[in-house]
C-alpha positions in Angstrom: 108.3 97.1 118.4 106.4 98.0 115.3 104.7 101.4 115.8 102.7 104.0 113.9 100.5 107.1 114.6 96.8 107.1 113.7 93.6 109.1 113.7 90.8 106.7 114.6 87.3 106.7 113.1 84.2 105.6 114.9 80.4 105.4 114.8 78.4 105.5 111.5 81.5 105.8 109.4 82.8 102.5 110.7 79.5 100.9 110.0 79.6 102.2 106.4 83.2 101.0 105.9 82.4 97.5 107.2 79.4 97.4 104.8 81.7 98.3 101.9 84.1 95.6 103.0 81.2 93.1 102.7 80.7 94.4 99.1 84.4 93.8 98.4 84.1 90.2 99.7 81.1 89.6 97.4 83.4 90.3 94.3 85.3 87.1 95.2 88.6 88.9 95.2 91.3 87.5 97.4 91.5 90.3 100.0 92.6 90.1 103.6 90.3 92.7 105.3 91.3 95.0 108.1 89.3 94.2 111.2 86.7 96.8 112.2 88.5 97.8 115.4 91.7 98.4 113.4 90.3 100.8 110.8 92.0 104.2 111.1 93.8 107.0 109.2 97.5 106.1 109.3 99.4 109.3 109.8 103.0 108.0 110.1 104.2 104.4 110.0 107.4 104.2 112.1 108.2 100.5 111.6 110.4 98.8 114.1 111.5 101.1 116.9 113.0 100.7 120.3 111.4 101.5 123.6 113.6 104.6 123.8 112.4 105.7 120.4 108.8 105.2 121.4 109.4 107.3 124.5 111.0 110.0 122.4 108.1 109.9 119.9 105.6 110.2 122.8 107.6 113.2 124.2 107.6 115.0 120.8 103.9 114.3 120.2 102.9 115.6 123.6 104.4 119.0 122.8 102.3 119.5 119.6 99.2 121.7 119.4 97.1 119.7 117.0 93.8 121.0 115.6 90.8 118.6 115.4 88.3 118.7 112.6 85.2 117.0 111.3 86.0 115.3 107.9 84.0 113.4 105.4 85.2 110.0 104.6 84.7 109.7 100.8 86.0 107.7 97.9 87.3 104.2 97.5 90.4 103.2 95.6 93.6 101.1 95.6 97.3 101.6 95.8 99.0 101.6 93.4 95.9 101.7 91.2 92.5 100.0 91.0 93.7 97.9 88.0 96.8 96.8 90.0 95.5 96.8 93.6 97.7 95.9 96.5 96.1 98.0 99.3 92.4 98.9 99.2 91.4 102.2 100.9 88.7 104.8 101.7 89.8 108.4 101.4 88.8 111.8 102.6 86.7 114.4 100.7 89.0 116.6 98.6 87.6 119.7 100.3 88.5 118.2 103.8 92.1 117.3 102.9 93.1 120.8 104.0 91.7 119.9 107.5 93.6 116.7 108.0 96.9 117.2 106.0 98.3 120.0 108.3 97.8 117.8 111.3 99.5 114.9 109.5 102.4 117.0 108.2 103.1 118.5 111.7 103.1 115.0 113.2 105.4 113.6 110.4 107.9 116.5 110.7 107.9 116.2 114.6 108.9 112.5 114.3 111.7 113.1 111.9 114.6 110.7 112.6 112.4 108.1 114.4 111.6 105.0 112.6 111.5 104.3 108.9 112.1 107.1 106.4 109.3 107.7 104.0 109.5 110.5 101.5 106.1 110.0 100.0 103.7 112.9 100.6 100.9 112.2 103.1 97.7 111.0 101.6 94.7 110.6 103.9 93.3 107.1 103.7 91.9 104.3 105.7 93.3 100.9 104.7 90.3 98.5 104.2 92.2 95.5 103.1 95.3 94.0 101.4 95.0 92.1 98.1 96.7 88.6 98.3 96.3 87.5 94.7 94.8 88.5 91.3 91.7 86.4 91.8 88.6 88.3 90.5 90.6 91.5 90.0 88.4 92.8 87.2 85.3 92.6 89.5 87.2 94.3 92.3 88.5 97.1 89.9 84.9 97.7 88.7 83.6 98.0 92.3 86.4 100.5 93.2 85.7 102.5 90.1 82.0 102.6 90.8 82.6 103.8 94.3 85.4 106.3 93.8 83.2 109.1 95.0 81.1 107.1 97.6 80.4 108.9 100.8 80.9 106.9 104.0 80.0 109.7 106.4 81.5 112.3 108.6 83.8 111.7 111.6 85.2 114.1 114.2 89.0 113.7 114.5 89.6 114.4 118.2 92.7 112.5 119.1 96.0 111.2 117.6 97.3 107.9 118.9 100.7 106.4 119.0 100.2 102.7 118.6 102.2 99.5 118.6 101.4 96.7 116.2 102.1 93.0 117.0 101.7 90.8 114.0 100.0 87.5 114.5 98.7 84.8 112.1 95.1 86.0 112.9 96.0 89.6 112.1 97.7 92.5 113.9 97.0 93.4 117.5 97.2 97.1 118.2 98.0 98.6 121.6 97.7 102.4 122.4 101.1 103.7 123.6 99.9 107.4 123.8 97.0 109.6 123.1 97.2 113.3 122.1 94.0 115.3 122.1 93.2 117.5 119.1 91.7 120.9 120.0 
């Protein structure tokens, strides 16, 4: 099964992110948007793992003492860059990175040896969409540049989730495998 860990977002922040996705659509760029119910901060993508590895991940995550926080979702951009976008994202306020990164780093280190290896440092972001082609890329880059400091609102991070992801032609279907409260 494909699996990952995530911190979910809700409420007004979701409304703001979906409104921004509508602005992205209006650029005419060729982007496959992430569905509202699938918007989240990815903490660790595990990739294809076995049932046994999922059980081990669940066991390790249950032993963690994770601290929750209220963070401001702020800024829009693209990986690898707004002028060469592949993944469109919303970020977290720089001053709140110190609230979310320790949680992520603890989760990532606890899952060492399970799933795909990824040596890139954690960067808090919510994937908004994936670019399929270069159509209207200039308009898209301008929108991202204009909104690089946009505030989407504050959200309380209260639980980490271990999720499975089943890919379908209509988009991924996520299922919660475990939930771990943040104090």
